[in-house]
N, C-alpha and C positions, 0 to 999 in steps of 0.2 A: 576377224571382225569385218562385216560387210562394208563396202565403200559407201560413203555418202555421195549421192549423185546430184549435182547442181546443174539445172538446165537454164540456159539463157534464152528466154522466150522471145518470139517474134512480136514486135510492137503492133498493136491492133487499133489503137485509138486514132480517130480522124480529127485533124490532119495527122498523117503518119510522122512519127519522130524517128530520126535516124541515129540517135544516141544508143549506146549499149552500156550495161552495168559493168562489163568486163571486156576490155579490148583483147585482141588475140594474145598479146604478150603477157597480159595479166592472167588470162585463163591458163596459158601454158605454165606460168610460174606456179600457180596453185597445183596443177597436175604433177609438176616435178618436185614440189617441196612439201606437199601434204600427202602422205602415203595412203591415207584412208579417204581421200576425196578425189572425185573425178568431175570435171566441168565439161559439159557438152553444149553444143550450140544448135538451136532450132534454125533451120534454113529460112533465110529471108532475102528478098530482093531489094529491100529498102534501107538497109543499114549503111552507115558510113564506112564500116568495115565489111568487106564482102565475105561470102561463104568461103571463097578461095583463100582469103587471108587467114581465116581460122584453120582451114585444112593445112595450109603451108606451115602453120605454127604447131601442127600436130594435135589440134583439137578436133574431136569428132563433130561432124555436122549431121543432124538427124531431122527428119520431118516431124516426128512425134515425140513429145517430151512427157507423155503421161507416165512413163516408168521412172521419172526423176523423183527424188525425195523433196527437193527444195527448188523453187522456181524464182529466178531473178528477172525482173523487168525494169522499166523506167517509168513510163506514164501509167495511168489507170488501165487496167485490163478490162476490155468490154465484158459485160456480165455474161453474155452467151459464150464467151471463150474461156471462162473460168472452169478449171478441172476440179470436180468435187474431191474433198478430203485431202487436198494438197496444202503445203505451206508456201505462201507467196511473200516475196519482198518487192514492193514498189511504192511509188508516191501515190497514196490513195486520195489525198485531198478530201478527207472526210472528218478529220478531228475537230474542225471548226463548224461542223454540221452544215457543210456546203450542200445547198439544196440540189444542185445539179448532179451530185453523186449519191443521193439517197438510195436510188435503185441499185447502185453498185454495192453499197454496204448491205442492203437486204439480200442480194444474191450471194455475197460472201457468207452471210449467216445461214441462208437456206442450204448452201452447198457444203456446210460444215468445214469451212476453210479456216486455216490459221493464217492471219494476215499480220505481217510485220511492216510497219511504215518507216521508210528511210528517214523521214522528217523527224521521227520521234527517237531515233537512235542517238543517245546522249551519254556522256560520262557522268560520274557521280556529282559533278558540279553543274550539270545541266547544259554543258556545251555540246552542240551538235557534232557528230562524228562524220557524217556523210552529207555532202551537199554539192550542188552544181553552182553555188553562189558566186564563186570567183568568175566563172565564165558568163554568168548572167550579168555581172557587173561590167565585164569587159565588153560584151556585145551590146549591152544596154547603153553604155556611155558612147561607144562608137556610133551606134544608131542615132543617138541624140544629136551628135555632131553632124552626122550625115543628113538628118532631118532638117537641121538649121540651114545647112548648105542648100538643100533642095528648096526650102521655103523662100530663101532670098537669092537663089540662083548664084551662089558665091563660088562653088566648086563642085566637081563631080567625081566622087570616089566610088569604088566598087562596094557593093553590099557585102557584109560579113559572110553571108551564105555563099557568095561567089568566090571566096578565098579558100584555098585548100586547107590552110591552117593558120594559126596565129602569126607565124612569121610572115606569111604572105599578106595578111591583113596589115601588119605593121609597115609594110612597104608602101602602103597608101598614104601614110602620114605626111609625106613631102608635098602632097597635092592640096593639103588643107591650109587655106589662108583665111584666118578669122579676123574680123575687126575687134576693137577693144570692148568685147562683151563680157558680161559677168555670168558665171555658172554656179548655181547652188546645188550641192550634192548632200543628200541626207543619208545618215547611217554610218556605222563604224565597224561593221562586220566584214565577212567575206565579200559581199556584194560591193560595198563601198570601196574596199581595197582593190577589187578588180577594176572598178570604174576609174580609180585613181591611176592605175597602170596606164590606161588610155590617155587620160588628161595629162599626166606627166610626160608620156611618150610623145604627145603632140606639142610639148613645150609650153603648155598653158601654166602660168605661174600660180602657185597656191598662196592664198592670203588668209589671214585670220578672219573670224566673223566680224570683228570690229573694223578691220581694214576694208572688208567687203562693203560695209555700209558707209564708211566715212571717206574713203579715198577715191580719187579719180585716177584711173590707171591708163598708161599709154598703150597697153596691149591686153589681150584676153587674160582673165584671171578666174580662179574658182576657189570656193571655200567649202570645206567639208564640215558639215554640221552634225553634232550629236544631239541627243534629246535635250540636254541641258541648255542648248543654244536657242531652242525655239519653244520651250515650255516654261510657264510660270505657275507657281502655286496659287491656288484660289485664295488662300488665307494670307498671302504675302510673305511666307517664309522662304528661306533659301532653297533652291532646288536640291532635292535629295534623291539620288539615283535609285536606291533601294525602295523608297516609298513610291517613286514614280512607277516602277515596274510592278509593285504590289497593288497599288491603288491609283492607276492613271486617271481615274475620274476626278481626282482631287486637283487636277491641273488644267490649265487653259493653254491654247496655242498662241504663241507670239510670233508666228512665222511671217506675219504681214510686213515686219521691218525688213525682211529679206526679199519678199515678193515685190517690193517697190524698187528694188535695185537689180534683181536677176533678170537676165534675158532667157536663160535656159534653166529648167529645174530637172535634175536627175534624182529621182526618188528611189533610194535604196534601203530605207529604214523599215524594219518590221513594224507593223501597226497592229496594236491591240484594239479590238472594237470598243473597248471601254474607254479608250483614250480619246482626247479631242481630235477632230479632223485637222489636217494641216491648214486648210483654209476652206472657205465656203464659196458657193456660187455667187453670193452677194459680194464677197471680197473681190472676185474677178472683175466685177463691174465698177469697182472704185477707180477713179481717174489715176491713182498712183500705182495701180497694179501693172507691173511691167512684163511679166513672163509671157513669152510667145510660143515657146516649145517646151513640152513636157515629155521626158522619158521616164515613164512609170515602170520601173523594173519590178516593183512589188506586185503590180497589177491587182490591187484590191478593188474589184468592181464595186462602184457605189460606196467606196470606203473613205479614206482620208483625203482623197483628191476628187473634187466633184467632176472634173473633166474626164475621169476614167469611167466612162459609161459602158465600156465593153472591152473585151480582150481583142487586140488586133492580131494578125497572123504574120508569119514569115512571108507569105505571098502578098499580103496587103498590110504592110506594117504601120501605116499612118492613117489618121482621120482627123478631121477638124471638129472642134467643140465650139458651139455657139453659146456663149455665156448668157446672152440676153434671153434666149429661149430654153436654155439648159438642155440642149439636144445635140446629137451628132449630125454633122453636115459633110458634104463632099469636100475633098481636100483642097486647100488653098482658095476657097471661094470668097473669103472676106478677110481683110487685114485685121478686123476686130476679133476674129476667131483665134483660138489656141490650136496649135498642131500637137497631136498626141501620138506617142509611140507606146503601146501597152501590150507588147507580145508576151504571152505567158509561158513560152518555152524558148527563151532567148539562147540558152546554151546549144540548142539545136542548130544554130547557125554556124557554130564551130564544133561539130559533134565529135570529131576525132580527138582533138585536144581535151575537150571536156570529159569524154569517156575515159581517156587514159588516166587523167587525174583522179576521177571518181573511183576507178578500179584500184588504183594504188592506195587510196584511202580505205577502201573496202578491205583490202588484204591486211593493211597495218592495224586498222582500228576496230574492225567488226568481225572478220572471219574467225579469229581465234576464239571468240565467245560463242560462235555458232558451232564450230567443229570440236572444240575442246571442252571448256567449262564456262558457263555463264555466271561465274561467281560474282561478277560485278553487276549482274542483272541488266546488262546492256540490251540484250535481246528481249528479255521479259518486259522491260519498261516500254519498249516500242511495239509490243504485241497488242494489237487492237482487238482481235478475236482469236480465241483458241478453240479449234475444232468446232467452229460455228457458234461460239458463245462469247459475248462481249466480256473482256477481262475487267477486273475490278476498277482499274484506273480509267477505263473508257466506258464504264457502265452509264455515264451521263448521256451517252449517245442513244440510249434506248428510246427516249421520247422522240428523238429525231427519226429513228427507224420507224416508230409507230405513227409518224406523221403529225405529232403534236407540236 
């Protein structure tokens, strides 16, 4: 039986991302434990793991991956770099008909590519099997605290990107001195749990949603809010989680009760475009709206948070939002503005740790279905195109492809 050759492709999207789908030790593990699989690595000068580290782990480093059967990346592959008739795994950001990736999906179809999207890899219950969510939460929360310190000149800590790994980042905690502020964190999944690692590590006390609103605290506190905490049914019935996720348009946002107490918002909850926005631009202008710093980990541009007008970058992580004119302004230009952190590739600031975790999940949760049997349809459920044809589950994207 011929070996399945998996190639780790060089990232090509600008700005360049230094994460990898498989760290050297993960690639080595596959090569040593799966007799019919070989992982090779395409040479790159921009990875957090160098070519030399792969070579030292016994993994081949090659210039050309066109001979590989399956290609693993992280971010979207530039259309001109796609190799025809190949099978790709990467985060395509197309399943929500994202306008900025229409040409990418067209190229995938034109080049008769089979595209498997990491975001769509789920078990039979719909739980995602692969994600960088924990590290998005870790870096997003850390950046939010850093942004607050920058805005009010309270402390100076290293950026996450300037730390070698998570352990080095945690060494910065002792420098953080916060006044008795309140932090609202939305979400209950990997992202929120990652954010809580940082908030707990900083010694910020967690309180309930009710305590967040009702109590005066001597030190900094945070509350972790689930959908039930800030949504109410339009018909006055009790919040029903199943109904909310099936028909979110039947609910209204009640987040204003928290916006009038929070100094920092860390947004880590998935947002369905059918659901109500968290708050509106008009809400920001209310005299009781208190939030001054927003860490939008979800980075849904023009989505649930009106201040998220664009994605910021690792190089330029912050911008100001002028609520009166609903526009972006230079940083720290007016105290009435909100300071926004909306980096769309947050795990890229701690790429080594994030990549190692991602690869371990790949080996445990996905690889067996790729190289043995996809009896649970894990791969097929996440396959957007098969040899250049939209699969049945994603046929709704045809109108998007056609420009309708």
